[in-house]
Each structure stands twice: as C-alpha cells, then as structure tokens.
TORLUMVEX-152632 format. One record per atom (N, C-alpha, C, CB): residue in one letter; x, y, z. Coordinates in pm, whole numbers, plus 32768, in hexadecimal, padded with zeros to 4 digits. Glycine has a CB too. Layout:
BEGIN
AXYZ/...
This chain:
BEGIN
MB48ABF5AE1F1/MB492BFB8E261/MB537BFC1E28D/MB42CBF7FE2E3/TB561C03AE29D/TB5F5C042E2C3/TB5FBC018E351/TB636C0D5E2AF/DB67AC008E37B/DB69DBFEFE3FD/DB67FC072E458/DB731BFC4E3FF/DB6A2C0E0E41A/DB678C154E471/DB5E8C159E489/DB6A0C1D6E434/HB599C139E420/HB504C140E441/HB4D7C0D7E49B/HB4B0C137E3C7/QB509C073E486/QB4E5C000E4F2/QB50EC01FE581/QB52FBF76E4CE/EB57BC05BE597/EB5A2C087E60F/EB551C0F1E63F/EB622C0AAE60B/FB52CC14FE5E8/FB4D7C1C6E61A/FB44CC183E632/FB4CCC24AE5A8/AB418C125E5EA/AB387C0EFE608/AB39BC0A0E691/AB348C082E586/GB406C04EE6B7/GB40CC012E725/GB41FC066E7A5/GB468BFBCE714/DB468C0CCE791/DB471C13CE7F6/DB3EAC18AE80F/DB4DDC1A2E7C6/LB3A4C1AAE7A2/LB32FC1E0E7BA/LB2BFC18BE7F0/LB30BC217E74E/AB2AFC102E7D6/AB25FC0B6E80F/AB284C0A2E89E/AB256C047E7C8/EB2FDC08BE8CD/EB327C083E953/EB2FCC101E9AB/EB3BDC073E952/LB30FC17BE97D/LB2ECC1F0E9AC/LB25FC1EEE9BA/LB319C258E95E/RB20CC1D4E95F/RB18CC1D6E96B/RB137C175E9D6/RB169C1C2E8EE/RB178C10EE9E3/RB15DC0A0EA5D/RB167C0E1EAD4/RB1C3C024EA67/SB1E2C12AEAD5/SB202C15CEB53/SB193C1CCEB81/SB295C195EB4D/VB174C225EB12/VB10AC292EB1E/VB082C243EB4E/VB0F4C2E6EA82/DB05BC1DBEAFB/DAFE3C193EB2D/DAFE5C169EBB8/DAFCCC120EAE1/NB059C12AEBE2/NB05FC102EC6C/NB050C173ECDC/NB0DFC0BEEC7D/LB086C1DDECAE/LB07BC256ED05/LAFE7C29AED13/LB0DDC2BFECCC/DAFABC292EC9E/DAF23C2BDEC8F/DAEC5C265ECE2/DAEFBC2BBEBFC/AAEEBC1E3ECD3/AAEA0C181ED39/AAEADC1A5EDCA/AAED7C0EFED2E/AAF2EC1B3EDEF/AAF48C1D3EE70/AAF05C254EE9F/AAFD3C1DAEE80/MAF12C2BCEE59/MAEC6C342EE7B/MAE30C32EEE90/MAED6C3ACEE06/VADEEC2DCEE32/VAD5FC2C9EE44/VAD45C272EEC8/VAD21C281EDC0/HADA3C221EEE4/HAD82C1CBEF67/HADA3C22DEFEC/HADECC132EF6B/LAE03C27FEFDA/LAE2CC2E5F04D/LADB5C342F05B/LAEB9C33FF029/LAD77C374EFDF/LAD0FC3C0EFEB/LAC9CC38EF03A/LACEBC3E0EF75/AAC7CC314F005/AABFEC2CEF032/AAC17C2ADF0CE/AABE0C23EEFD6/EAC8DC29DF102/EAC9DC284F18D/EAC9DC31CF1CF/EAD2AC22AF1A9/RACC7C373F19E/RACBCC401F1D6/RAC25C424F1DA/RAD10C471F179/FABD6C416F182/FAB54C430F186/FAAFEC3D5F1E3/FAB28C42CF104/RAB2DC353F1EF/RAAF0C309F25D/RAB0BC348F2E8/RAB24C27AF25B/CAB84C379F30A/CABA5C3B8F380/CAB4FC438F39B/CAC34C3D6F37C/TAB51C495F32E/TAB0AC512F345/TAA73C4E8F348/TAB2CC582F2D1/HAA3EC492F2F7/HA9AFC473F31E/HA998C458F3AB/HA97DC3FEF2D5/AA9F1C3F1F3F1/AA9EDC3E9F479/AA9EAC466F4D4/AAA53C3A1F499/IAA39C4C5F4A8/IAA3DC547F4DC/IA9D5C58FF4D4/IAA93C588F4AC/GA97EC596F45B/GA916C5D2F445/GA8AFC599F4A0/GA8FAC5CEF3BF/EA89AC513F4AA/EA83FC4D9F50A/EA84CC4FBF597/EA846C453F502/LA8D6C4FCF5C5/LA8F1C540F649/LA8BDC5C8F669/LA979C54AF659/KA8DEC61CF5F2/KA8BCC6AAF605/KA81CC6B7F60A/KA8FDC705F58B/AA7D8C677F5AF/AA753C675F5B8/AA71DC656F641/AA726C61EF55C/RA743C5DCF673/RA70FC5ACF6F3/RA721C61BF769/RA75CC523F719/HA795C65FF753/HA7A9C6CBF7C8/HA783C753F7A4/HA83EC6D4F7F6/RA73BC75BF725/RA70BC7DCF6E8/RA77DC83FF6DC/RA699C81CF73E/LA7E9C814F6A1/LA856C85FF688/LA85AC8ACF5FA/LA8C5C806F698/VA89BC903F5CB/VA895C939F549/VA8DBC8ECF503/VA8BCC9B8F538/SA8BAC8EBF482/SA905C887F408/SA99CC8BDF3FF/SA8B3C89AF359/RA9AAC941F3FB/RAA1CC979F3D5/RAA73C99DF44E/RA9FEC9EAF383/DAAEFC98AF43F/DAB57C9C8F4A4/DABD6C9FAF461/DAB83C95EF513/PABB1CA8DF454/PAC1ACAD3F40B/PACB1CACBF44B/PABEDCB67F400/RACBACABFF4D3/RAD3ECAC3F506/RAD7DCA48F4EB/RAD41CAE0F592/RAD26C9D0F4E1/RAD64C954F4BF/RAD8EC951F430/RAD09C8E3F4DA/EAD3AC986F3D2/EAD4CC994F33F/EADCCC9E0F32D/EACD3C9DEF2F9/AADDFCA4FF377/AAE54CA9EF357/AAED6CA65F378/AAE4DCB19F397/AAED3CA1FF3EE/AAF49C9D7F425/AAF5EC960F3C9/AAF34C9A7F4BF/QAEFFC917F393/QAF1CC8A7F345/QAF5DC8DBF2C4/QAE9DC852F32B/LAF1DC93FF27D/LAF5AC983F214/LAFE4C9A5F21D/LAF19C9EFF1FE/KB00AC9EFF28B/KB090CA16F2A3/KB0E9C99FF2A3/KB09BCA5FF322/RB0BCC93CF2ED/RB10DC8B1F2E5/RB122C860F25D/RB0C5C84FF33E/LB0BDC871F219/LB0BDC834F188/LB10BC887F12B/LB02DC826F14D/RB111C90FF145/RB158C95DF0EE/RB1F0C935F10B/RB135C9F8F104/TB211C92FF184/TB296C913F1BC/TB2C5C892F17F/TB294C909F259/LB267C81AF17C/LB28BC7A0F154/LB2B3C79EF0B7/LB21AC743F175/AB247C7FFF082/AB24AC806EFF0/AB2E4C83CEFC0/AB1CCC86DEFBD/AB310C8ADF010/AB389C8E4EFE8/AB3FFC877F002/AB3A0C96CF036/QB3F9C83FF066/QB45CC7D3F082/QB459C766F022/QB446C79AF107/SB3F6C73BEFE5/SB3E6C6E5EF82/SB3FCC709EEEC/SB372C6B9EF94/GB3F6C799EED7/GB414C7C4EE51/GB384C7CFEE07/GB47CC758EE07/LB324C7D4EE57/LB2A5C7C9EE12/LB26DC864EE25/LB23DC74CEE57/DB23BC89FEDBF/DB1F9C920EDA4/DB1A9C942EE24/DB19BC919ED21/QB1BFC9A8EE65/QB170C9C8EEEA/QB0F2CA0AEEB7/QB1C4CA30EF5A/EB0DBCA49EE51/EB055CA7BEE1C/EB004C9FFEE01/EB062CAD5ED94/FB03EC9A3EDB7/FAFE2C92FED91/FAFAAC8D9EE12/FB038C8C9ED2D/TB018C8DFEE7D/TAFE9C892EEFC/TAF77C8E4EF3A/TB065C87DEF6E/QAF7FC965EF2F/QAF16C9B4EF6B/QAE98C9A6EF17/QAF40CA48EF79/KAE94C9ACEE9C/KAE23C980EE56/KADE6C902EE6B/KAE3BC986EDDF/LAE3FC89AEE89/LAE08C808EEA2/LADD3C80CEF2C/LAE7CC78EEE95/HAE19C84CEF91/HADE9C854F017/HAD53C892F015/HAE4FC8ACF06F/AAD46C904EFD0/AACBDC94BEFC0/AAC65C8F3EF89/AACBEC9C7EF69/LAC73C8ABEF25/LAC1FC847EEF0/LABEAC7D8EF54/LAC68C80AEE85/VAC57C7A7EF95/VAC2EC737EFF9/VABD6C775F06E/VACB7C6ECF03B/VABFAC7E3F098/VABBDC826F113/VAB26C842F0E1/VAC13C8B9F143/RAB18C87CF073/RAA8EC887F033/RAA44C80BF031/RAA96C8B5EFA8/EAA73C7AAF011/EAA30C71FF00D/EAA17C6F3F09A/EAA8BC6B0EFC1/VAA71C70BF0F7/VAA5EC6D7F17D/VA9E4C729F1B6/VAAE5C6E5F1D9/IA9EEC7B3F19B/IA972C802F1D4/IA8FEC7E1F1A1/IA976C88BF1C4/TA8E3C7C9F12A/TA869C79AF0E7/TA83FC715F12B/TA881C785F049/NA896C6BCF142/NA879C646F184/NA84EC64CF217/NA8E8C5F8F178/HA8A1C6AEF252/HA879C6BBF2DF/HA7E4C704F2E3/HA8EFC714F332/EA7CEC755F293/EA732C790F28A/EA6D7C738F263/EA71EC800F22B/AA6F2C6D0F211/AA697C673F1ED/AA686C609F26C/AA6C7C630F166/VA6EBC5E4F2B0/VA6D9C594F32A/VA68DC5E9F387/VA75FC565F369/KA6ABC661F3A3/KA657C6C2F40E/KA5CAC6C5F3DC/KA693C767F419/FA5B0C6D7F366/FA516C6D9F32D/FA4DFC64DF353/FA50CC6F1F279/KA520C5E8F32C/KA4EEC55FF347/KA4C6C52CF3CC/KA54AC50CF320/SA529C565F427/SA510C557F4AE/SA4AEC5A6F4F8/SA57CC566F4E6/GA477C608F4B1/GA408C65BF4D9/GA44FC6CBF527/GA396C60BF530/AA4DBC6D3F53B/AA51FC743F583/AA52CC7B8F539/AA5A0C721F5AE/GA507C7BBF4AF/GA514C82FF46B/GA4ABC88CF46C/GA52FC814F3F6/
C-alpha cells in the first residue's frame, strides 16, 4: 500500500467516524423531538384541539429555511425534511387522539 493510499484510507475512516457520530446525534435529537411532540399530541387530545396547526407549521418552516440558508444547507432539502417530520407528527397526534377517545 502506498503512502498516499494509506493517508486516503485514514482520512476516509476518520470522516466516516464523524458521519457515524453525526448520524447518532440526529437519531437522538429526533427521538427527543418526537417525545416532545407526543406530549403535545396528548395535550391537544385532552383539550380536544386539532392535530394540525398550519400557522405554526408555516412559521416553523420559514425559520428553518432561514437557518438553512445561514448554515449553507439547501433550503429545498430543509423543506422536504420538515414536511416529512410534520407528517409523522400529525400521524402520531391522530393516533394519540384516537387512543384517548377524543377522535
């Protein structure tokens, strides 16, 4: 193995460890986010509120797109990720509402 190849392999392994650590952090952050939104779903069900809050979603998306632009992250990707997370939250809120008998 040449020195260049060894350096490449070492750099690649180090970057992959960083990616693995970041993936783990994202999973933990998403889990915490969904714990919070689950509690919101329970609160909404108890008070017979609708699962979806379009004004909150729009404000949140605007804020996230701004953060994405400031961070050099593609705003369209951010919007897709936000839509995916919101869909999952709404699904969970509906399940909580159904389970509580408020549905």
